[in-house]
MARVEXDO-374434 format. One line per field, with one value per residue: residue number from 1; x, y, z of N, C-alpha, C in turn. Coordinates in Angstrom, 1 decimal. Atoms other than C-alpha are relative to their C-alpha. Example, Ala and Ser with C-alpha at 12.3 -4.5 7.8 and 13.67 -1.06 7.14 Angstrom:
i	1 / 2
n_u	0.9 / -0.9
n_v	-1.2 / -1.1
n_w	0.0 / 0.0
ca_u	12.3 / 13.7
ca_v	-4.5 / -1.1
ca_w	7.8 / 7.1
c_u	0.9 / -0.8
c_v	1.2 / 1.1
c_w	0.0 / 0.8
END
This chain:
i	1 / 2 / 3 / 4 / 5 / 6 / 7 / 8 / 9 / 10 / 11 / 12 / 13 / 14 / 15 / 16 / 17 / 18 / 19 / 20 / 21 / 22 / 23 / 24 / 25 / 26 / 27 / 28 / 29 / 30 / 31 / 32 / 33 / 34 / 35 / 36 / 37 / 38 / 39 / 40 / 41 / 42 / 43 / 44 / 45 / 46 / 47 / 48 / 49 / 50 / 51 / 52 / 53 / 54 / 55 / 56 / 57 / 58 / 59 / 60 / 61 / 62 / 63 / 64 / 65 / 66 / 67 / 68 / 69 / 70 / 71 / 72 / 73 / 74 / 75 / 76 / 77 / 78 / 79 / 80 / 81 / 82 / 83
n_u	-0.8 / -0.4 / -1.4 / -0.2 / -0.5 / -1.4 / -0.2 / 0.4 / -1.1 / -1.2 / 0.2 / -0.2 / -1.4 / -0.7 / 0.3 / -0.7 / -1.4 / -0.1 / 0.0 / -1.3 / -1.0 / 0.2 / -0.3 / -1.4 / -0.7 / 0.3 / -1.0 / 0.4 / -1.1 / -0.6 / -0.7 / -1.2 / 0.1 / 0.4 / 0.9 / -0.7 / 0.9 / -0.3 / -1.2 / -1.0 / -0.1 / -0.6 / -1.4 / -0.7 / -0.1 / -1.0 / -1.4 / -0.3 / -0.2 / -1.1 / -1.1 / -1.2 / 0.4 / 0.0 / 1.2 / 0.4 / 0.5 / 1.3 / 1.0 / 0.4 / 0.7 / 1.3 / 0.7 / 0.1 / -1.2 / -1.1 / 0.4 / 1.0 / -0.7 / -0.7 / 1.0 / 0.6 / -1.1 / -0.3 / 1.1 / -0.2 / -1.1 / 0.4 / 0.8 / -1.0 / 0.2 / -1.3 / -1.1
n_v	-0.5 / -1.4 / -0.3 / -1.1 / -1.3 / 0.2 / 0.8 / -0.9 / -1.0 / 0.7 / 0.3 / -1.2 / -0.4 / 0.9 / -0.5 / -1.3 / 0.4 / 0.6 / -1.1 / -0.7 / 0.9 / 0.1 / -1.3 / -0.2 / 0.8 / -0.6 / -0.9 / -1.3 / -0.8 / -0.9 / -1.1 / 0.4 / 0.6 / 1.5 / 0.3 / 0.5 / 0.5 / -0.5 / 0.6 / -0.7 / -1.2 / 0.3 / 0.3 / -1.2 / -0.8 / 0.6 / -0.3 / -1.5 / -0.3 / 0.9 / 0.0 / 0.9 / 1.2 / 1.2 / 0.6 / 0.7 / -1.0 / -0.5 / 1.0 / 0.0 / -1.3 / 0.1 / 1.2 / 0.9 / 0.8 / -0.6 / 0.2 / -0.9 / -1.3 / 0.1 / 0.1 / -1.3 / -0.9 / 0.3 / -0.6 / -1.5 / -0.2 / 0.1 / -1.2 / -1.1 / -0.7 / 0.3 / 0.0
n_w	-1.2 / 0.2 / -0.2 / -1.0 / 0.5 / 0.2 / 1.2 / 1.1 / 0.1 / 0.5 / 1.5 / 0.6 / -0.1 / 0.9 / 1.3 / 0.3 / 0.2 / 1.3 / 1.0 / -0.1 / 0.5 / 1.5 / 0.5 / -0.1 / 1.1 / 1.3 / 0.4 / 0.3 / 0.5 / -1.0 / 0.7 / 0.5 / 1.3 / -0.2 / -1.1 / -1.2 / -1.1 / -1.4 / -0.4 / 0.7 / -0.7 / -1.3 / 0.1 / 0.4 / -1.2 / -1.0 / 0.5 / -0.1 / -1.5 / -0.5 / 1.1 / -0.2 / -0.7 / 0.8 / 0.2 / -1.3 / -0.8 / 0.5 / -0.2 / -1.4 / -0.2 / 0.7 / -0.4 / 1.1 / 0.2 / 0.8 / 1.4 / 0.4 / 0.2 / 1.3 / 1.1 / 0.2 / 0.4 / 1.5 / 0.8 / -0.1 / 0.8 / 1.4 / 0.2 / -0.2 / -1.3 / -0.7 / 0.9
ca_u	54.7 / 55.2 / 58.7 / 60.0 / 61.0 / 64.6 / 64.3 / 62.6 / 65.4 / 68.1 / 66.6 / 66.4 / 69.9 / 71.2 / 69.3 / 70.8 / 74.3 / 73.8 / 72.9 / 76.1 / 78.2 / 76.8 / 77.1 / 80.7 / 81.5 / 80.2 / 83.0 / 82.6 / 84.6 / 85.0 / 85.9 / 88.7 / 89.5 / 89.0 / 86.4 / 87.5 / 85.9 / 85.8 / 88.6 / 90.7 / 90.1 / 90.9 / 94.3 / 95.2 / 94.4 / 96.4 / 99.4 / 99.1 / 99.0 / 101.7 / 104.4 / 107.1 / 105.0 / 105.3 / 102.5 / 102.4 / 102.0 / 99.2 / 97.4 / 97.4 / 96.2 / 93.3 / 92.5 / 93.1 / 95.7 / 99.0 / 97.7 / 94.7 / 96.9 / 99.1 / 96.1 / 94.6 / 98.0 / 98.6 / 95.1 / 95.8 / 99.2 / 97.6 / 95.3 / 98.4 / 97.4 / 100.6 / 104.0
ca_v	247.6 / 251.3 / 252.7 / 254.9 / 258.5 / 257.5 / 254.9 / 257.4 / 260.0 / 257.4 / 256.5 / 260.1 / 260.8 / 257.8 / 259.0 / 262.5 / 261.0 / 259.0 / 262.1 / 263.9 / 260.9 / 260.6 / 264.3 / 264.3 / 261.8 / 263.9 / 265.7 / 269.4 / 272.1 / 274.5 / 277.2 / 275.1 / 273.5 / 269.9 / 268.4 / 267.6 / 265.4 / 266.3 / 263.8 / 265.6 / 268.9 / 267.4 / 266.0 / 269.3 / 271.2 / 268.7 / 269.1 / 272.9 / 272.9 / 270.2 / 271.1 / 268.5 / 265.8 / 262.2 / 260.1 / 258.2 / 261.4 / 262.6 / 259.3 / 259.4 / 263.0 / 262.1 / 258.7 / 256.8 / 254.3 / 255.2 / 253.6 / 255.8 / 258.9 / 257.7 / 257.0 / 260.5 / 262.2 / 260.4 / 261.6 / 265.2 / 265.0 / 263.9 / 267.0 / 269.2 / 270.1 / 268.5 / 268.8
ca_w	104.4 / 104.9 / 104.6 / 107.4 / 106.8 / 107.2 / 104.4 / 102.1 / 102.8 / 102.3 / 98.8 / 97.9 / 99.0 / 97.0 / 93.9 / 94.2 / 94.6 / 91.5 / 89.5 / 90.8 / 89.9 / 86.4 / 85.8 / 86.9 / 84.1 / 81.3 / 79.4 / 79.0 / 77.2 / 80.2 / 77.7 / 76.4 / 73.0 / 74.2 / 76.4 / 79.9 / 82.6 / 86.3 / 86.8 / 84.2 / 86.0 / 89.4 / 88.2 / 86.5 / 89.7 / 91.8 / 89.5 / 89.6 / 93.5 / 93.8 / 91.2 / 91.0 / 92.7 / 91.4 / 90.2 / 93.6 / 95.4 / 93.2 / 93.4 / 97.2 / 97.2 / 94.7 / 96.2 / 92.9 / 91.7 / 90.1 / 86.9 / 86.9 / 87.3 / 84.4 / 82.2 / 82.9 / 82.5 / 79.1 / 77.9 / 79.1 / 77.4 / 74.1 / 74.4 / 75.0 / 78.6 / 80.0 / 78.4
c_u	0.4 / 1.4 / 0.0 / 0.6 / 1.5 / 0.3 / -0.3 / 1.2 / 1.2 / -0.1 / 0.2 / 1.4 / 0.8 / -0.3 / 0.8 / 1.5 / 0.3 / 0.0 / 1.3 / 1.0 / 0.0 / 0.3 / 1.5 / 0.8 / -0.2 / 1.1 / -0.6 / 1.1 / 0.5 / 0.7 / 1.3 / -0.2 / -0.5 / -0.9 / 0.8 / -1.1 / 0.4 / 1.3 / 1.2 / 0.3 / 0.7 / 1.5 / 0.7 / 0.1 / 1.0 / 1.4 / 0.4 / 0.4 / 1.2 / 1.1 / 1.1 / -0.4 / 0.0 / -1.4 / -0.6 / -0.6 / -1.4 / -1.1 / -0.5 / -0.9 / -1.4 / -0.7 / -0.2 / 1.3 / 1.0 / -0.3 / -1.0 / 0.6 / 0.8 / -0.9 / -0.6 / 1.1 / 0.3 / -1.2 / 0.2 / 1.3 / -0.3 / -0.9 / 0.9 / -0.2 / 1.2 / 1.1 / 1.0
c_v	1.4 / 0.2 / 1.2 / 1.2 / -0.1 / -0.8 / 0.8 / 1.0 / -0.7 / -0.2 / 1.3 / 0.5 / -0.8 / 0.4 / 1.3 / -0.2 / -0.6 / 1.0 / 0.7 / -0.8 / -0.1 / 1.3 / 0.3 / -0.7 / 0.5 / 1.0 / 1.3 / 0.8 / 1.0 / 1.2 / -0.4 / -0.7 / -1.4 / -0.1 / -0.6 / -0.5 / 0.6 / -0.6 / 0.6 / 1.3 / -0.2 / -0.3 / 1.3 / 1.0 / -0.5 / 0.3 / 1.4 / 0.3 / -0.8 / -0.2 / -0.9 / -1.4 / -1.2 / -0.6 / -0.7 / 1.0 / 0.5 / -1.1 / -0.1 / 1.2 / -0.2 / -1.2 / -0.9 / -0.7 / 0.8 / -0.2 / 0.9 / 1.4 / 0.0 / 0.0 / 1.5 / 0.9 / -0.2 / 0.7 / 1.5 / 0.4 / 0.0 / 1.3 / 1.3 / 0.8 / -0.2 / -0.1 / -1.0
c_w	-0.3 / 0.3 / 1.0 / -0.7 / -0.3 / -1.3 / -1.2 / -0.2 / -0.5 / -1.5 / -0.7 / -0.1 / -1.0 / -1.5 / -0.4 / -0.2 / -1.4 / -1.1 / 0.0 / -0.6 / -1.5 / -0.6 / -0.1 / -1.1 / -1.4 / -0.3 / -0.4 / -0.5 / 1.0 / -0.6 / -0.7 / -1.4 / 0.1 / 1.2 / 1.1 / 1.0 / 1.3 / 0.4 / -0.6 / 0.8 / 1.4 / -0.1 / -0.4 / 1.2 / 1.0 / -0.5 / 0.2 / 1.4 / 0.5 / -1.0 / 0.5 / 0.7 / -1.0 / 0.0 / 1.3 / 0.9 / -0.4 / 0.2 / 1.5 / 0.3 / -0.6 / 0.4 / -1.2 / -0.1 / -0.9 / -1.5 / -0.5 / -0.3 / -1.3 / -1.2 / -0.2 / -0.5 / -1.5 / -0.8 / 0.0 / -0.9 / -1.5 / -0.4 / 0.2 / 1.3 / 0.9 / -1.0 / 0.4
END
């Protein structure tokens, strides 16, 4: 059975998204002492742009749970990115 152009395009888009998702999970140094993931960078940027925000506010902004924010924050605190 021959696949339609739409099905082929859908498959290629899905494959491209998988590559992007996998790449975003790889920790990199970004010119810093410790390796950081894309999630780490997102949280740091969110904190920078929303000074004084609580974990609940950050979780809503980032679309993740309060627990995920707390876990990321603890990891960043251990790496001395948060005080």
